[in-house]
Structure formats: C-alpha cells, structure tokens
C-alpha positions as CSV (number, residue, x, y, z in Angstrom):
1,M,0.0,0.0,0.0
2,F,1.3,3.4,-1.0
3,T,1.7,5.6,2.1
4,F,2.5,9.2,2.8
5,V,6.0,8.1,3.9
6,D,6.5,6.5,0.5
7,Y,5.4,9.6,-1.2
8,W,7.7,11.8,0.9
9,A,10.6,9.5,0.1
10,S,9.8,9.6,-3.6
11,Q,10.0,13.4,-3.6
12,S,13.2,13.4,-1.5
13,L,11.4,15.1,1.3
14,Q,13.2,12.9,3.8
15,Y,16.0,15.4,3.5
16,F,13.8,18.2,4.8
17,V,13.8,18.9,8.6
18,P,10.1,19.0,9.8
19,V,9.0,22.4,10.8
20,D,6.5,22.5,13.7
21,L,3.9,25.3,14.0
22,E,5.8,27.1,16.8
23,S,9.0,27.2,14.8
24,L,7.1,28.4,11.7
25,E,5.5,31.1,13.8
26,I,8.9,32.3,14.9
27,R,10.1,32.3,11.3
28,M,7.1,34.3,10.2
29,S,7.6,36.9,13.0
30,R,11.3,37.3,12.1
31,S,11.3,37.1,8.4
32,E,10.7,39.9,5.9
33,N,9.5,37.4,3.3
34,L,5.9,37.6,4.6
35,P,5.2,41.3,5.1
36,P,2.9,42.6,7.9
37,L,-0.5,43.6,6.8
38,P,0.0,46.9,5.1
39,Q,0.1,49.7,7.7
40,V,-2.9,51.6,6.4
41,A,-5.0,48.4,6.1
42,S,-4.1,47.5,9.7
43,Q,-4.9,50.9,11.0
44,I,-8.3,51.1,9.3
45,L,-9.3,47.7,10.6
46,K,-8.5,48.8,14.1
47,L,-10.3,52.2,13.7
48,A,-13.3,50.6,12.2
49,D,-13.9,48.5,15.3
50,D,-13.6,51.6,17.6
51,P,-17.0,53.2,18.3
52,D,-15.3,56.4,19.4
53,V,-13.6,56.9,16.1
54,G,-15.2,59.2,13.5
55,A,-15.1,59.3,9.7
56,K,-12.6,62.2,9.8
57,D,-10.0,60.1,11.7
58,I,-10.4,57.3,9.1
59,E,-10.2,59.8,6.3
60,R,-6.8,61.0,7.6
61,V,-5.4,57.5,7.7
62,I,-6.6,56.6,4.2
63,E,-5.2,59.8,2.7
64,K,-1.7,58.8,3.8
65,D,-1.6,56.1,1.2
66,P,-2.1,57.2,-2.4
67,A,-2.8,53.7,-3.7
68,V,-5.6,53.1,-1.1
69,T,-7.0,56.5,-1.8
70,A,-7.1,55.9,-5.5
71,K,-8.7,52.5,-5.2
72,I,-11.5,53.8,-2.9
73,L,-12.3,56.7,-5.2
74,K,-12.2,54.4,-8.2
75,V,-14.7,52.0,-6.6
76,A,-16.9,54.9,-5.4
77,N,-17.1,56.2,-8.9
78,S,-17.5,52.9,-10.7
79,P,-20.6,51.9,-12.7
80,Y,-21.3,49.3,-10.1
81,Y,-22.2,52.1,-7.7
82,G,-24.0,54.2,-10.3
83,G,-21.0,56.3,-11.5
84,A,-21.4,58.9,-8.8
85,Q,-19.0,61.9,-9.1
86,I,-17.1,61.6,-5.8
87,G,-13.8,63.4,-5.5
88,T,-12.8,63.2,-1.8
89,I,-12.2,60.3,0.6
90,G,-14.6,62.0,3.1
91,R,-17.5,61.8,0.6
92,A,-16.5,58.3,-0.4
93,I,-16.7,57.1,3.2
94,G,-20.1,58.7,3.5
95,F,-21.3,57.2,0.2
96,L,-19.9,53.7,0.5
97,G,-20.1,53.3,4.3
98,M,-17.3,52.1,6.7
99,N,-18.0,48.4,6.2
100,Q,-17.5,48.7,2.5
101,I,-14.4,50.7,3.0
102,R,-13.1,48.0,5.2
103,S,-13.8,45.4,2.5
104,I,-12.0,47.4,-0.2
105,V,-8.9,47.9,2.0
106,V,-8.7,44.2,3.0
107,G,-9.1,43.1,-0.6
108,L,-6.4,45.5,-1.7
109,A,-4.0,44.4,1.0
110,I,-4.3,40.8,0.1
111,Q,-3.9,41.6,-3.6
112,Q,-0.7,43.3,-2.8
113,M,0.6,40.3,-0.9
114,M,-0.3,38.1,-3.8
115,N,1.9,40.0,-6.2
116,A,5.1,38.5,-4.9
117,K,6.8,35.7,-6.8
118,T,5.2,32.3,-6.4
119,S,7.4,29.7,-4.8
120,A,5.3,26.5,-4.8
121,Q,5.0,25.2,-8.4
122,T,1.6,23.6,-7.9
123,F,0.1,26.6,-6.0
124,S,-2.1,28.8,-8.3
125,R,-2.5,32.2,-6.9
126,L,-5.2,32.9,-9.5
127,D,-7.2,29.9,-8.3
128,F,-6.6,30.9,-4.7
129,W,-7.9,34.5,-5.3
130,R,-10.9,33.3,-7.3
131,H,-11.9,30.9,-4.4
132,S,-11.4,33.6,-1.8
133,L,-13.3,36.2,-3.7
134,T,-16.2,33.8,-4.3
135,V,-16.4,32.7,-0.7
136,A,-16.3,36.4,0.4
137,T,-19.0,37.4,-2.0
138,A,-21.2,34.4,-1.0
139,G,-20.7,35.3,2.6
140,R,-21.8,38.9,2.1
141,I,-24.9,37.8,0.1
142,V,-26.0,35.3,2.9
143,G,-24.9,37.8,5.5
144,K,-27.2,40.5,4.1
145,L,-30.1,38.1,4.3
146,R,-29.4,36.8,7.8
147,L,-27.0,39.2,9.7
148,A,-27.0,42.5,7.8
149,S,-25.0,44.4,10.3
150,K,-22.1,42.0,9.9
151,A,-22.3,41.4,6.1
152,D,-19.1,43.3,5.2
153,E,-17.1,41.8,8.1
154,I,-18.2,38.4,6.8
155,Y,-16.9,39.5,3.4
156,C,-13.5,40.3,4.9
157,A,-13.5,36.9,6.7
158,G,-14.2,35.2,3.4
159,I,-11.3,37.0,1.7
160,M,-9.0,36.0,4.5
161,H,-10.2,32.5,5.4
162,D,-7.4,30.6,3.6
163,I,-4.6,33.2,4.2
164,G,-2.5,30.5,5.9
165,L,-1.7,29.1,2.5
166,I,0.1,32.2,1.6
167,A,2.4,31.7,4.5
168,L,3.0,28.1,3.7
169,E,3.7,29.0,0.1
170,R,6.3,31.5,1.2
171,F,8.0,29.4,4.0
172,L,7.4,25.8,3.1
173,P,6.9,25.8,-0.7
174,T,8.2,22.3,-1.4
175,Q,6.0,20.8,1.3
176,L,3.0,22.8,0.0
177,A,3.6,21.6,-3.5
178,I,3.6,18.0,-2.4
179,I,0.5,18.5,-0.2
180,L,-1.5,20.0,-3.1
181,Q,-0.4,17.3,-5.5
182,Q,-1.2,14.5,-3.1
183,T,-4.6,16.1,-2.3
184,K,-5.6,16.2,-5.9
185,S,-4.4,12.6,-6.6
186,S,-5.8,11.0,-3.5
187,G,-9.2,12.6,-3.2
188,L,-8.5,13.3,0.5
189,S,-9.3,16.7,2.0
190,L,-6.5,19.3,2.0
191,E,-6.5,19.5,5.8
192,T,-6.2,15.7,6.1
193,V,-3.1,15.7,4.0
194,E,-1.7,18.8,5.7
195,L,-2.0,17.0,9.1
196,E,-0.2,13.9,7.7
197,V,2.6,15.9,6.2
198,L,3.0,18.9,8.6
199,G,1.1,18.0,11.8
200,Y,-1.0,21.1,11.5
201,T,-3.1,22.8,8.8
202,H,-3.1,26.1,6.9
203,R,-6.0,27.0,9.1
204,D,-3.7,26.9,12.2
205,V,-1.2,29.1,10.3
206,G,-3.9,31.5,9.3
207,R,-5.0,31.9,12.9
208,V,-1.4,32.8,13.8
209,L,-1.4,35.5,11.1
210,A,-4.8,36.8,12.1
211,E,-3.7,37.3,15.7
212,K,-0.4,38.8,14.6
213,W,-2.3,41.3,12.4
214,Q,-5.0,41.9,15.0
215,L,-7.8,41.3,12.5
216,G,-10.5,41.0,15.1
217,P,-12.6,38.0,16.3
218,V,-15.0,37.7,13.3
219,I,-12.1,37.2,10.9
220,T,-9.8,35.3,13.2
221,N,-12.5,32.8,14.3
222,A,-13.8,32.3,10.8
223,I,-10.2,31.2,9.9
224,R,-9.8,29.1,12.9
225,Y,-13.2,27.3,13.2
226,L,-14.3,27.3,9.5
227,H,-14.8,23.5,9.5
228,D,-15.7,23.2,13.1
229,P,-18.1,26.2,13.7
230,D,-19.7,24.4,16.7
231,E,-16.4,25.0,18.6
232,D,-16.7,28.8,18.1
233,E,-18.1,30.2,21.3
234,F,-17.8,33.9,20.4
235,C,-18.6,34.3,16.7
236,Y,-20.7,31.2,15.9
237,E,-23.2,33.0,13.6
238,T,-20.6,34.7,11.4
239,T,-18.4,31.6,11.3
240,C,-21.3,29.5,10.2
241,I,-22.1,31.9,7.4
242,V,-18.5,31.9,6.1
243,A,-18.6,28.0,6.3
244,A,-21.8,28.0,4.3
245,A,-20.3,30.5,1.8
246,E,-17.4,28.1,1.2
247,V,-19.8,25.3,0.4
248,L,-21.7,27.6,-2.0
249,A,-18.4,28.5,-3.7
250,N,-17.6,24.9,-4.1
251,N,-21.0,24.3,-5.7
252,L,-20.1,27.0,-8.2
253,G,-16.9,25.1,-9.1
254,S,-14.6,27.6,-7.3
255,T,-12.7,25.2,-5.1
256,L,-9.5,25.9,-3.3
257,C,-6.6,25.5,-5.8
258,G,-8.5,22.8,-7.6
259,T,-8.5,20.5,-4.6
260,P,-11.5,18.2,-3.9
261,E,-13.9,20.0,-1.6
262,D,-17.2,19.2,-0.1
263,S,-20.1,20.8,-2.1
264,A,-22.9,19.3,0.1
265,M,-24.0,21.5,3.0
266,S,-24.7,19.6,6.2
267,Q,-28.2,19.9,7.8
268,D,-26.5,21.2,10.9
269,L,-25.0,24.1,8.9
270,I,-28.3,24.8,7.1
271,D,-30.0,25.0,10.5
272,A,-27.4,27.2,11.9
273,V,-27.5,29.7,9.1
274,G,-31.2,29.7,9.1
275,L,-31.7,30.3,5.4
276,P,-34.5,28.2,3.8
277,E,-32.8,25.4,1.7
278,K,-34.8,26.4,-1.4
279,Q,-33.1,29.8,-1.3
280,Y,-29.6,28.5,-1.8
281,S,-30.2,27.9,-5.5
282,I,-31.2,31.6,-5.8
283,V,-28.1,32.6,-3.8
284,I,-25.9,30.7,-6.2
285,Q,-27.4,32.5,-9.2
286,V,-26.9,35.9,-7.6
287,L,-23.4,34.8,-6.6
288,E,-22.3,34.2,-10.2
289,Q,-23.3,37.8,-11.1
290,E,-21.9,39.4,-8.0
291,V,-18.4,37.7,-8.3
292,T,-18.0,39.2,-11.7
293,R,-19.2,42.6,-10.6
294,T,-17.0,42.7,-7.5
295,A,-13.9,41.6,-9.5
296,D,-14.6,44.3,-12.1
297,S,-15.3,47.1,-9.6
298,L,-12.1,46.2,-7.6
299,Q,-10.1,45.3,-10.7
300,L,-8.9,42.1,-9.1
301,A,-8.1,38.8,-10.8
302,A,-11.2,36.6,-10.8
C-alpha cells in the first residue's frame, strides 16, 4: 500500500527537517518574506472597530496612502455604484459606508501580498484568489439576508479564510507543492493531507497570522473554526455563514486551488445559518453575477 511516507521519500522530502507550528510562527515573525498587513489596512481595521472613532479620523489615515485613496475613489465612482461623481475620501466614506471601505482595504491588502513571486509550483494564486473572492461574496450575500450588520465583516473573513496558505507558500513551498499534488491525486481533503505531512493545517497558520495582524474576532474565528463552527463560542453565527459560503463557492466550481472540496451542505450548517434550503439555488445564481461585478469594480483577478 502506497503511504505518505513512501510519497515523501519519492520526492526526497526525507532530506527536509520537519517544521512544527511554533517554529514556523517564529520564522514568520522574524522574516521579511511575509510582510505585515500593510500599515494603512491594519490601522483602518482597528479604527473601524472603535465606536469612538469618527469618519474624519479614518479619512486622515486613508489619505496617507495614495494607492488606497485611488482605489477607494475608483470604486466609489465605478458603474457598479452608479457612477457617482465623488472626488474626496470623506465623501467616499459617507457614500460607501465604513463596512464597504473595510472590504476594499482588505481586498487591496491581500492583492498586494499576492503579487510576490510564487514559490510553490503547484500553487495557483489565481485559483486561490478566485476561491477567496467567491467565498467572500457568497458570505456577504447570505450575511445581508441573515445578519445584515455583519455582512461586510463576513466578506472580509471570506477573503482571509485561507490566508494561511500564503504563509505556507512562502516558507514551506516544497511541502505545500507536495500537499497540493497529493490532495488532488488521493481525493483526500486538504487538511487531512496537511496534518499527515506537517502535523498542522493552513487554518492553524492563518489563525497565527490573524492574531499577529490583529484582525479581530470575526475574521480570526472564521479562519480558525471554519470547518468546526460548533467550537466557536464567540462568533458562531458569522463563522457558520462563512462556512456555508465556502460550500456555495464549491458548488459554483470555485474550489481551493482545484483540490477536492465538499459541495454538500450539512443539515446542521443549514439549520445554523437559518436560510431556507430552497433559497440556496437563488443565492448561487446571484453569486455568479456578484463575483463578476465585484472583480470588475475592484479590478482584481477573478
């Protein structure tokens, strides 16, 4: 019987020293290969969660970064939002709302991180981005139906839910390449293979990054508990919606890096989200349109 050990040996992985999660965390904190979340994005996320912070404070932070300023104004004036003539960040914040500003900033930050050279040959950043964008968009659609006040935070959580793969791609590219190849050929889940090869998953790595970047509980818990939402004691509702969004993305054919993913939503998840089952087909139809519109408005690869 062909085992993981055989596969590692066939790829000369026996010459690699295993890297445990704690060691990887130290490497991530010391290395410049994985940059911190861009400063403006980090500041905006913190300010957005502070009830004592006003729009003027956020405006001043945004205007420090010409790229972020240009992106927000471009989105505010895009046909998707009716082609309004908006020339200042202050007006853009009032027009789009803080939650949408947060979504744009997070999307831009992740896009910038994705522009670095790819190390793992079997890792497709385009597929990764398509999957993340589709999950995020599905999460916002379902969020607006079930938890409107959190819809844009859910979008951000969807964008970030697999961010641990970016760290693995930077620091353990050979192992990640083997993991992805073995996942596709074996039909096993990505996390099952990660546990066999590494002893931890990209979800564990993503949680470390989310805490390092201080992304807040909604995003951090969605990353950590995506496949075990019942264990989430603090953000159960939002985590369940992101988990459901991932299944909807899989149904649409947007799986993570082409790996086998579950496209059947469990009854427990359906009950937790509280959306009538017959509405999911409608959500998928809307999702196809929204993914295209979101990608066009943000000018992101999709």
